C-alpha positions as CSV (number, residue, x, y, z in Angstrom):
1,M,90.8,72.8,59.2
2,S,88.1,73.6,61.7
3,V,84.7,74.8,60.5
4,H,85.0,77.6,63.1
5,S,88.3,79.1,61.8
6,D,86.5,80.8,58.9
7,I,83.8,82.3,61.1
8,S,84.5,85.5,63.0
9,P,83.2,85.7,66.6
10,P,79.8,87.2,67.1
11,V,79.7,91.0,67.6
12,D,78.8,90.7,71.3
13,Q,81.8,88.4,71.9
14,R,84.1,90.9,70.1
15,S,82.6,93.7,72.2
16,F,83.1,91.7,75.4
17,M,86.7,91.0,74.4
18,A,87.4,94.7,73.7
19,G,85.9,95.5,77.1
20,Y,88.0,92.8,78.8
21,L,91.2,94.1,77.3
22,D,90.3,97.6,78.3
23,A,89.7,96.4,81.9
24,L,93.1,94.6,82.0
25,A,94.8,97.8,80.8
26,L,92.9,99.8,83.4
27,V,94.0,97.5,86.2
28,E,97.6,97.9,85.2
29,R,97.3,101.7,84.9
30,L,95.5,102.0,88.3
31,H,98.3,100.1,90.0
32,R,101.0,102.3,88.5
33,L,98.9,105.4,89.3
34,L,98.5,104.2,92.9
35,L,102.3,104.0,93.3
36,D,102.6,107.5,91.8
37,V,100.0,108.9,94.3
38,I,101.9,107.3,97.2
39,K,105.2,108.7,95.9
40,D,103.7,112.2,95.6
41,E,102.3,112.0,99.2
42,F,105.8,111.0,100.5
43,E,107.4,113.9,98.6
44,R,104.8,116.2,100.1
45,V,105.6,115.1,103.6
46,N,109.3,115.1,102.8
47,V,110.0,111.4,103.3
48,L,112.3,110.7,100.4
49,E,114.3,107.7,101.6
50,I,111.7,105.0,100.7
51,N,109.9,104.4,97.5
52,A,106.2,103.8,96.9
53,V,106.5,100.0,96.7
54,Q,108.2,100.0,100.1
55,A,105.6,102.3,101.6
56,L,102.8,100.1,100.3
57,L,104.6,97.0,101.6
58,L,104.8,98.6,105.1
59,F,101.1,99.5,104.9
60,N,100.1,96.0,104.0
61,I,102.2,94.4,106.7
62,G,100.5,96.6,109.3
63,E,100.6,95.1,112.8
64,N,101.3,91.6,111.4
65,E,104.5,89.6,111.6
66,V,105.1,87.9,108.3
67,T,107.7,86.2,106.1
68,A,108.8,87.4,102.6
69,G,107.1,84.3,101.2
70,E,103.8,85.3,102.7
71,L,104.1,88.7,101.2
72,K,104.9,87.3,97.8
73,T,101.9,84.9,98.1
74,R,99.6,87.8,98.7
75,G,100.7,89.0,95.3
76,Y,100.9,92.8,96.0
77,Y,104.4,93.2,94.7
78,Q,104.7,92.0,91.2
79,G,107.6,93.6,89.4
80,S,109.4,94.3,92.6
81,N,111.9,92.2,94.5
82,V,110.2,91.7,97.9
83,S,113.4,90.3,99.6
84,Y,115.5,93.2,98.4
85,N,112.9,95.7,99.6
86,L,112.6,94.0,103.0
87,K,116.3,94.0,103.4
88,K,116.5,97.8,102.6
89,L,113.6,98.5,105.0
90,V,115.4,96.6,107.8
91,E,118.6,98.5,107.1
92,M,116.8,101.8,107.2
93,G,115.1,101.0,110.5
94,Y,111.6,100.6,109.3
95,M,111.3,96.9,110.1
96,H,112.6,94.3,112.6
97,H,113.6,90.9,111.4
98,Q,114.1,87.6,113.2
99,R,114.9,84.1,112.0
100,C,112.1,81.6,112.6
101,D,112.7,79.1,115.4
102,V,111.2,76.3,113.4
103,D,112.6,77.0,109.9
104,R,115.9,78.8,110.3
105,R,115.9,79.6,106.6
106,S,112.8,81.8,107.0
107,V,112.9,85.3,108.4
108,R,109.9,87.0,110.0
109,V,109.5,90.7,109.8
110,R,107.4,93.3,111.6
111,L,107.3,97.1,111.6
112,T,109.3,99.3,113.9
113,E,107.9,102.6,115.3
114,K,109.4,104.3,112.2
115,G,107.7,101.8,109.9
116,R,104.4,102.3,111.7
117,G,104.8,106.0,111.0
118,V,105.0,105.3,107.2
119,R,102.1,102.9,107.5
120,D,100.1,105.7,109.1
121,V,100.9,108.2,106.3
122,V,99.6,105.7,103.8
123,A,96.5,104.9,105.9
124,H,95.7,108.6,106.2
125,L,96.2,109.1,102.4
126,F,93.7,106.2,101.7
127,E,91.2,107.6,104.3
128,R,91.3,111.0,102.6
129,H,90.8,109.3,99.2
130,A,87.9,107.3,100.5
131,E,86.2,110.4,101.9
132,G,86.9,112.3,98.7
133,L,85.4,109.6,96.5
134,Q,82.2,109.6,98.5
135,S,81.9,113.3,99.1
136,K,82.4,114.2,95.5
137,G,80.0,111.5,94.3
138,V,82.7,109.6,92.4
139,L,81.9,106.3,94.1
140,G,79.5,105.2,96.8
141,A,79.1,102.1,98.9
142,D,77.2,100.3,96.3
143,G,79.7,101.1,93.6
144,I,82.7,100.0,95.6
145,D,80.9,96.8,96.5
146,Q,80.2,96.1,92.8
147,I,83.8,96.8,91.8
148,T,85.2,94.7,94.6
149,G,82.8,91.8,93.9
150,S,83.6,91.9,90.2
151,L,87.3,91.9,90.8
152,R,87.1,89.1,93.3
153,R,85.2,87.0,90.7
154,V,87.9,87.7,88.1
155,E,90.5,86.8,90.7
156,R,88.8,83.4,91.4
157,Y,88.5,82.7,87.7
158,W,92.2,83.4,87.0
159,T,93.2,81.4,90.1
160,D,91.1,78.5,88.8
161,Q,92.8,78.8,85.4
162,I,96.2,78.5,87.0
163,R,95.2,75.6,89.2
164,Y,93.4,73.5,86.7
165,I,95.4,73.8,83.5
166,Y,96.5,70.4,82.3
């Protein structure tokens, strides 16, 4: 038996752990809340045929031409089936798709005019939110830089944990 098994962690370590778990829960809640905010915006503008995940997918593709694999690699769509959503968006006329000349198994997608319209709705929503956060004093440039920097460091740490586990 280890000598350390009978010793509880120091108070500051327990406090950090509690804060870490709180931050993890907050990240999950914020992602779900973001999807709810997008859903509400599309209900407000009476666009009901696509869901929030699909709208966010269109926003993140933007003017790029990408494969489903590239979207999965970016990691935006956990808990959703990217291939299914892409297929639905193509069927509904929000995206063009084309087989790659080099790898015929791979399909590249890009937005149609209709898809760019959805992207623009999401972009305007995010612009309004950014303006509101600043004008109401919720978050300024320094605050957003600190949050983003902290989240990037956590992302790098987690990525390193995946890459270097033996």
